[in-house]
SELOSE-728432 format. One record per residue (C-alpha): residue number from 1; residue in three letters; y, x, z. Coordinates in nm, 2 decimals. Each point is the difference from the previous one (the first is absolute). Layout:
BEGIN
ATOM  resi  resn      yy      xx      zz
ATOM   NUM   ala       Y       X       Z
...
***
This chain:
BEGIN
ATOM  resi  resn      yy      xx      zz
ATOM     1   unk   16.00   24.45   21.04
ATOM     2   unk    0.23    0.27   -0.19
ATOM     3   unk    0.00   -0.03   -0.43
ATOM     4   unk    0.22    0.16   -0.24
ATOM     5   unk    0.06   -0.12   -0.34
ATOM     6   unk    0.10    0.22   -0.34
ATOM     7   unk    0.29   -0.30   -0.05
ATOM     8   unk    0.10    0.21   -0.31
ATOM     9   unk   -0.37    0.01   -0.17
ATOM    10   unk   -0.14   -0.24   -0.25
ATOM    11   unk    0.18   -0.18   -0.30
ATOM    12   unk    0.20   -0.24    0.18
ATOM    13   unk    0.15    0.22    0.29
ATOM    14   unk    0.16   -0.06    0.23
ATOM    15   unk    0.04   -0.36   -0.06
ATOM    16   unk   -0.38   -0.12    0.05
ATOM    17   unk   -0.06    0.28    0.20
ATOM    18   unk    0.26   -0.12    0.25
ATOM    19   unk   -0.09   -0.35   -0.01
ATOM    20   unk   -0.33    0.09    0.04
ATOM    21   unk    0.06    0.16    0.33
ATOM    22   unk    0.22   -0.31    0.08
ATOM    23   unk   -0.31   -0.20   -0.04
ATOM    24   unk   -0.21    0.23    0.23
ATOM    25   unk    0.25    0.01    0.26
ATOM    26   unk    0.02   -0.38    0.00
ATOM    27   unk   -0.35   -0.09    0.00
ATOM    28   unk   -0.18    0.31    0.19
ATOM    29   unk    0.11    0.03    0.37
ATOM    30   unk   -0.20    0.34    0.04
ATOM    31   unk    0.23    0.15   -0.19
ATOM    32   unk    0.22    0.21    0.26
ATOM    33   unk    0.15    0.24   -0.24
ATOM    34   unk    0.03   -0.06   -0.39
ATOM    35   unk    0.20    0.34   -0.16
ATOM    36   unk    0.17   -0.08   -0.33
ATOM    37   unk    0.00    0.36   -0.16
ATOM    38   unk    0.22    0.03   -0.31
ATOM    39   unk    0.37    0.01   -0.10
ATOM    40   unk    0.16   -0.15    0.28
ATOM    41   unk    0.30   -0.18   -0.14
ATOM    42   unk   -0.25   -0.16   -0.26
ATOM    43   unk   -0.23   -0.14    0.25
ATOM    44   unk    0.30   -0.12    0.23
ATOM    45   unk    0.14   -0.21   -0.30
ATOM    46   unk   -0.37   -0.14   -0.01
ATOM    47   unk    0.01   -0.11    0.35
ATOM    48   unk    0.34   -0.15    0.01
ATOM    49   unk   -0.09   -0.20   -0.34
ATOM    50   unk   -0.28   -0.14    0.18
ATOM    51   unk    0.23   -0.03    0.29
ATOM    52   unk   -0.25    0.14    0.22
ATOM    53   unk   -0.01    0.23    0.32
ATOM    54   unk   -0.25    0.11    0.27
ATOM    55   unk   -0.03    0.23    0.24
ATOM    56   unk   -0.32    0.17   -0.11
ATOM    57   unk    0.16    0.08   -0.32
ATOM    58   unk    0.08    0.40    0.04
ATOM    59   unk    0.11    0.12   -0.37
ATOM    60   unk   -0.05    0.34   -0.10
ATOM    61   unk    0.18    0.16   -0.27
ATOM    62   unk   -0.14    0.21   -0.28
ATOM    63   unk    0.24    0.11   -0.28
ATOM    64   unk   -0.28    0.03   -0.25
ATOM    65   unk   -0.25   -0.24   -0.20
ATOM    66   unk   -0.31    0.15   -0.15
ATOM    67   unk    0.00   -0.14   -0.38
ATOM    68   unk   -0.30   -0.10   -0.19
ATOM    69   unk    0.05    0.27   -0.26
ATOM    70   unk   -0.05    0.26    0.27
ATOM    71   unk   -0.27    0.22    0.09
ATOM    72   unk   -0.20   -0.07    0.29
ATOM    73   unk   -0.01    0.32    0.19
ATOM    74   unk    0.34    0.11   -0.17
ATOM    75   unk    0.19   -0.31    0.19
ATOM    76   unk   -0.14    0.15    0.35
ATOM    77   unk    0.16    0.30   -0.09
ATOM    78   unk    0.28   -0.06   -0.15
ATOM    79   unk    0.08   -0.36    0.14
ATOM    80   unk    0.00    0.09    0.37
ATOM    81   unk    0.28   -0.26    0.09
ATOM    82   unk   -0.17   -0.30   -0.17
ATOM    83   unk   -0.11   -0.32    0.13
ATOM    84   unk   -0.34    0.06    0.00
ATOM    85   unk    0.04    0.34    0.16
ATOM    86   unk    0.17   -0.12    0.25
ATOM    87   unk   -0.27   -0.29    0.11
ATOM    88   unk   -0.23    0.27   -0.02
ATOM    89   unk    0.20    0.21    0.25
ATOM    90   unk    0.02   -0.33    0.24
ATOM    91   unk   -0.36   -0.03    0.03
ATOM    92   unk   -0.08    0.39    0.01
ATOM    93   unk    0.24   -0.01    0.31
ATOM    94   unk   -0.10   -0.24    0.19
ATOM    95   unk    0.26   -0.26   -0.07
ATOM    96   unk   -0.19   -0.21   -0.23
ATOM    97   unk   -0.38   -0.09    0.05
ATOM    98   unk   -0.01   -0.11   -0.39
ATOM    99   unk    0.20    0.01   -0.29
ATOM   100   unk   -0.03   -0.24   -0.29
ATOM   101   unk    0.15    0.09   -0.40
ATOM   102   unk   -0.03   -0.15   -0.33
ATOM   103   unk    0.17    0.28   -0.15
ATOM   104   unk   -0.15    0.29   -0.22
ATOM   105   unk   -0.35   -0.04    0.11
ATOM   106   unk   -0.07    0.39   -0.07
ATOM   107   unk    0.27    0.12    0.18
ATOM   108   unk   -0.08   -0.20    0.28
ATOM   109   unk   -0.38    0.13    0.03
ATOM   110   unk    0.12    0.36   -0.05
ATOM   111   unk    0.32   -0.06    0.28
ATOM   112   unk   -0.30   -0.16    0.22
ATOM   113   unk   -0.27    0.31   -0.10
ATOM   114   unk    0.27    0.27    0.06
ATOM   115   unk    0.20   -0.13    0.29
ATOM   116   unk   -0.26   -0.16    0.17
ATOM   117   unk   -0.35    0.18   -0.04
ATOM   118   unk   -0.30   -0.15    0.02
ATOM   119   unk   -0.23   -0.15    0.23
ATOM   120   unk   -0.28    0.29    0.15
ATOM   121   unk   -0.26    0.04   -0.19
ATOM   122   unk    0.15   -0.22   -0.29
ATOM   123   unk    0.09    0.20   -0.33
ATOM   124   unk    0.21   -0.20   -0.20
ATOM   125   unk    0.17   -0.36    0.06
ATOM   126   unk   -0.12   -0.29   -0.21
ATOM   127   unk    0.19   -0.37   -0.12
ATOM   128   unk   -0.22   -0.26    0.15
ATOM   129   unk    0.10   -0.33   -0.19
ATOM   130   unk   -0.16   -0.35    0.14
ATOM   131   unk   -0.12   -0.20   -0.27
ATOM   132   unk   -0.07   -0.39    0.01
ATOM   133   unk   -0.33   -0.17   -0.15
ATOM   134   unk   -0.16   -0.32    0.05
ATOM   135   unk   -0.20    0.05    0.27
ATOM   136   unk    0.19    0.32    0.21
ATOM   137   unk    0.23    0.28   -0.05
ATOM   138   unk   -0.09    0.33   -0.07
ATOM   139   unk    0.20    0.33   -0.01
ATOM   140   unk   -0.01    0.25   -0.27
ATOM   141   unk    0.05    0.35    0.07
ATOM   142   unk    0.16    0.22   -0.09
ATOM   143   unk    0.26   -0.19   -0.23
ATOM   144   unk    0.21    0.31   -0.10
ATOM   145   unk    0.05    0.26    0.26
ATOM   146   unk   -0.25    0.24   -0.15
ATOM   147   unk   -0.09    0.01   -0.32
ATOM   148   unk   -0.25    0.29    0.00
ATOM   149   unk   -0.20   -0.01    0.34
ATOM   150   unk   -0.29    0.19    0.05
ATOM   151   unk   -0.32   -0.24    0.07
ATOM   152   unk    0.02    0.09    0.36
ATOM   153   unk    0.36   -0.08    0.02
ATOM   154   unk   -0.12   -0.37   -0.15
ATOM   155   unk   -0.22   -0.01    0.31
ATOM   156   unk    0.30    0.00    0.22
ATOM   157   unk    0.18   -0.24   -0.18
ATOM   158   unk   -0.33   -0.20    0.04
ATOM   159   unk    0.05    0.03    0.38
ATOM   160   unk    0.38   -0.06    0.02
ATOM   161   unk   -0.06   -0.35   -0.22
ATOM   162   unk   -0.27   -0.10    0.20
ATOM   163   unk    0.23    0.07    0.34
ATOM   164   unk    0.27   -0.20   -0.17
ATOM   165   unk   -0.23   -0.28   -0.09
ATOM   166   unk   -0.20   -0.03    0.36
ATOM   167   unk    0.34    0.05    0.16
ATOM   168   unk    0.24   -0.17   -0.18
ATOM   169   unk   -0.22   -0.27   -0.22
ATOM   170   unk   -0.23   -0.12    0.26
ATOM   171   unk   -0.35    0.17   -0.15
ATOM   172   unk   -0.21    0.10    0.28
ATOM   173   unk   -0.22    0.24   -0.22
ATOM   174   unk    0.17    0.00   -0.33
ATOM   175   unk   -0.24    0.05   -0.35
ATOM   176   unk    0.11    0.29   -0.22
ATOM   177   unk   -0.05    0.04   -0.39
ATOM   178   unk    0.11    0.28   -0.22
ATOM   179   unk    0.14   -0.09   -0.33
ATOM   180   unk   -0.20    0.11   -0.30
ATOM   181   unk   -0.10   -0.11   -0.34
ATOM   182   unk   -0.31   -0.13    0.11
ATOM   183   unk   -0.20   -0.11    0.34
ATOM   184   unk   -0.27    0.30   -0.06
ATOM   185   unk   -0.02    0.24    0.23
ATOM   186   unk    0.02    0.22   -0.33
ATOM   187   unk    0.25   -0.14   -0.16
ATOM   188   unk    0.35    0.18    0.03
ATOM   189   unk    0.15    0.36   -0.07
ATOM   190   unk   -0.07    0.30    0.21
ATOM   191   unk    0.26   -0.07    0.22
ATOM   192   unk   -0.11   -0.38    0.10
ATOM   193   unk   -0.40    0.13   -0.03
ATOM   194   unk    0.13    0.24    0.28
ATOM   195   unk    0.18   -0.23    0.20
ATOM   196   unk   -0.25   -0.28    0.00
ATOM   197   unk   -0.22    0.25    0.19
ATOM   198   unk    0.24    0.12    0.27
ATOM   199   unk    0.05   -0.43    0.03
ATOM   200   unk   -0.36   -0.05    0.03
ATOM   201   unk   -0.07    0.23    0.25
ATOM   202   unk    0.39   -0.04    0.20
ATOM   203   unk   -0.16   -0.25    0.24
ATOM   204   unk    0.28   -0.28   -0.16
ATOM   205   unk   -0.10   -0.36   -0.08
ATOM   206   unk   -0.04    0.12   -0.39
ATOM   207   unk   -0.14   -0.22   -0.22
ATOM   208   unk    0.00    0.19   -0.29
ATOM   209   unk    0.17    0.03   -0.34
ATOM   210   unk    0.21   -0.30   -0.12
ATOM   211   unk    0.13   -0.07   -0.35
ATOM   212   unk    0.34   -0.20   -0.07
ATOM   213   unk   -0.13   -0.37   -0.01
ATOM   214   unk   -0.18    0.10    0.35
ATOM   215   unk    0.34    0.03    0.16
ATOM   216   unk    0.02   -0.43   -0.02
ATOM   217   unk   -0.38   -0.11   -0.07
ATOM   218   unk   -0.18    0.23    0.27
ATOM   219   unk    0.28    0.14    0.19
ATOM   220   unk   -0.02    0.25    0.26
ATOM   221   unk    0.27    0.06    0.27
ATOM   222   unk    0.14    0.36   -0.08
ATOM   223   unk   -0.03    0.10   -0.39
ATOM   224   unk    0.04    0.37   -0.01
ATOM   225   unk    0.13    0.24   -0.32
ATOM   226   unk    0.25    0.23   -0.10
ATOM   227   unk    0.36   -0.08   -0.02
ATOM   228   unk    0.05    0.07   -0.36
ATOM   229   unk   -0.32   -0.30   -0.05
ATOM   230   unk    0.13   -0.22    0.31
ATOM   231   unk    0.38    0.03   -0.13
ATOM   232   unk   -0.14   -0.16   -0.36
ATOM   233   unk   -0.24   -0.22    0.17
ATOM   234   unk    0.28   -0.16    0.22
ATOM   235   unk    0.26   -0.04   -0.26
ATOM   236   unk   -0.22   -0.13   -0.23
ATOM   237   unk   -0.11   -0.25    0.27
ATOM   238   unk    0.36   -0.09    0.06
ATOM   239   unk    0.07   -0.04   -0.34
ATOM   240   unk   -0.30   -0.25   -0.07
ATOM   241   unk    0.07   -0.21    0.28
ATOM   242   unk    0.39   -0.05   -0.15
ATOM   243   unk   -0.14   -0.06   -0.36
ATOM   244   unk   -0.24   -0.26    0.19
ATOM   245   unk    0.26   -0.21    0.14
ATOM   246   unk    0.23    0.02   -0.30
ATOM   247   unk   -0.25   -0.10   -0.25
ATOM   248   unk   -0.12   -0.27    0.27
ATOM   249   unk    0.32   -0.13    0.03
ATOM   250   unk    0.09   -0.01   -0.39
ATOM   251   unk   -0.29   -0.19   -0.08
ATOM   252   unk    0.04   -0.27    0.28
ATOM   253   unk    0.34   -0.06   -0.11
ATOM   254   unk   -0.13   -0.11   -0.35
ATOM   255   unk   -0.01   -0.35    0.06
ATOM   256   unk    0.08   -0.29    0.27
ATOM   257   unk   -0.36   -0.02    0.04
ATOM   258   unk   -0.09    0.37    0.09
ATOM   259   unk    0.34   -0.03    0.19
ATOM   260   unk   -0.08   -0.28    0.25
ATOM   261   unk   -0.33    0.18    0.02
ATOM   262   unk    0.18    0.31    0.12
ATOM   263   unk    0.20   -0.23    0.23
ATOM   264   unk   -0.28   -0.13    0.18
ATOM   265   unk   -0.16    0.33    0.01
ATOM   266   unk    0.30    0.16    0.16
ATOM   267   unk   -0.13    0.11    0.33
ATOM   268   unk   -0.28    0.21   -0.13
ATOM   269   unk    0.24    0.16   -0.27
ATOM   270   unk    0.24    0.09    0.28
ATOM   271   unk   -0.29    0.17    0.21
ATOM   272   unk   -0.10    0.19   -0.25
ATOM   273   unk    0.33    0.13   -0.14
ATOM   274   unk    0.09    0.11    0.37
ATOM   275   unk   -0.32    0.14    0.05
ATOM   276   unk    0.01    0.23   -0.29
ATOM   277   unk    0.36    0.06    0.06
ATOM   278   unk    0.07    0.37    0.06
ATOM   279   unk    0.28   -0.11    0.23
ATOM   280   unk   -0.23   -0.16    0.27
ATOM   281   unk   -0.13    0.35    0.04
ATOM   282   unk    0.32    0.17   -0.01
ATOM   283   unk   -0.13    0.36   -0.05
ATOM   284   unk   -0.28    0.25   -0.01
ATOM   285   unk   -0.06    0.25    0.35
ATOM   286   unk    0.03    0.39   -0.06
ATOM   287   unk   -0.30    0.10    0.16
ATOM   288   unk   -0.07    0.31    0.12
ATOM   289   unk    0.35    0.12    0.06
ATOM   290   unk    0.09    0.10    0.38
ATOM   291   unk    0.21   -0.34    0.04
ATOM   292   unk   -0.01   -0.30   -0.11
ATOM   293   unk    0.13   -0.09   -0.40
ATOM   294   unk   -0.03   -0.33   -0.20
ATOM   295   unk    0.12    0.07   -0.34
ATOM   296   unk    0.15   -0.33   -0.16
ATOM   297   unk   -0.02   -0.10   -0.40
ATOM   298   unk    0.34    0.10   -0.16
ATOM   299   unk    0.10   -0.32   -0.10
ATOM   300   unk   -0.05   -0.15    0.36
ATOM   301   unk    0.17   -0.34    0.07
ATOM   302   unk    0.17   -0.04    0.37
ATOM   303   unk   -0.34   -0.22    0.06
ATOM   304   unk   -0.19    0.31   -0.06
ATOM   305   unk    0.23    0.26    0.17
ATOM   306   unk   -0.06   -0.24    0.33
ATOM   307   unk   -0.39    0.02   -0.06
ATOM   308   unk   -0.02    0.34   -0.02
ATOM   309   unk    0.23    0.06    0.32
ATOM   310   unk   -0.24   -0.23    0.17
ATOM   311   unk   -0.35    0.24   -0.12
ATOM   312   unk    0.21    0.28    0.12
ATOM   313   unk   -0.02   -0.19    0.33
ATOM   314   unk   -0.36   -0.09   -0.02
ATOM   315   unk   -0.09    0.37   -0.05
ATOM   316   unk    0.22    0.10    0.29
ATOM   317   unk   -0.17   -0.32    0.21
ATOM   318   unk   -0.38    0.10   -0.12
ATOM   319   unk    0.03    0.37    0.03
ATOM   320   unk   -0.11    0.06   -0.33
ATOM   321   unk    0.05    0.39    0.00
ATOM   322   unk   -0.22    0.10    0.34
ATOM   323   unk   -0.27   -0.27   -0.11
ATOM   324   unk   -0.01    0.23   -0.34
ATOM   325   unk    0.02    0.34    0.22
ATOM   326   unk   -0.29   -0.15    0.15
ATOM   327   unk   -0.23   -0.07   -0.30
ATOM   328   unk    0.08    0.32   -0.18
ATOM   329   unk   -0.11    0.25    0.31
ATOM   330   unk   -0.33   -0.27    0.06
ATOM   331   unk   -0.08    0.11   -0.37
ATOM   332   unk    0.08    0.31    0.01
ATOM   333   unk   -0.20    0.06    0.32
ATOM   334   unk   -0.31   -0.14   -0.18
ATOM   335   unk    0.06    0.24   -0.30
ATOM   336   unk   -0.27    0.30    0.00
ATOM   337   unk    0.19    0.27    0.00
ATOM   338   unk    0.01    0.27   -0.30
ATOM   339   unk   -0.17    0.27    0.23
ATOM   340   unk   -0.28   -0.25    0.11
ATOM   341   unk   -0.06   -0.09   -0.35
ATOM   342   unk   -0.07    0.38   -0.09
ATOM   343   unk   -0.18    0.04    0.27
ATOM   344   unk   -0.22   -0.32   -0.10
ATOM   345   unk   -0.08    0.14   -0.32
ATOM   346   unk   -0.06    0.37    0.07
ATOM   347   unk   -0.31    0.12   -0.11
***
């Protein structure tokens, strides 16, 4: 498996990115090539600091870095020698099978969309984020790539999320819920009501509308929404999980009795902390582009980078994109054509 890593993307680049690459190379024998893309002297310095060398590493120099203040589309035009641009080009040329970036999310989405294009019959890409619950894992899609989709594009996101849930998370017939302000069919705005009707007739395992609390109390395997809502929901979940862990730690340290109880329950606390940690999931797949792209958090630790590389390898191995193409074509084939619809309703 051949993966390109944007070694200059993220808040702690290239240190955490290179260290995460080293962890991945040590752990995953299936990696046959790992391209480290970015400022070559700085990457070499990090490898020297870690006293690590491996014939599977190939350095690809890029003279520019996309800053967080850069516009997404503008960065594609003006920073053609950026690390994310060069990493995407490695996928486009076939030298790499997947790419991983912890840098500017908008730039990664724009670069992949423009240079790789979308899969056949997919109009817009969408980001899928894996969220843990007490009983399962679900995919929220879109988590930030397309903030103003059409209802038809939302159905495509549902199909992509279901394909990822089935072939990566292992759910045979993933249930799908549409994020709205109430579970009743009539709740929502015009956009969600139209999407509801399309999803109901899509042939997918559509459960109906879901509210925020349903994601954890009555979970489905795929939660569908536009990228604006999805990004807010994702960041709110992450912030809440972090806050609760901090509150719990603070309260447990208030007395010796509580500290003793915490010590006895340390195994449970470690399990919950690990399950809730973004580091364990590595990154989020950008689904719908003609290539594999994993978008990691800007503040990714080396462990998170390692797991993002693992996610890329899993997507390669399980052939997510061919499955998405198959499912979208099946959906489009069973839809009535506009001509047929006009004929059906003609007087």
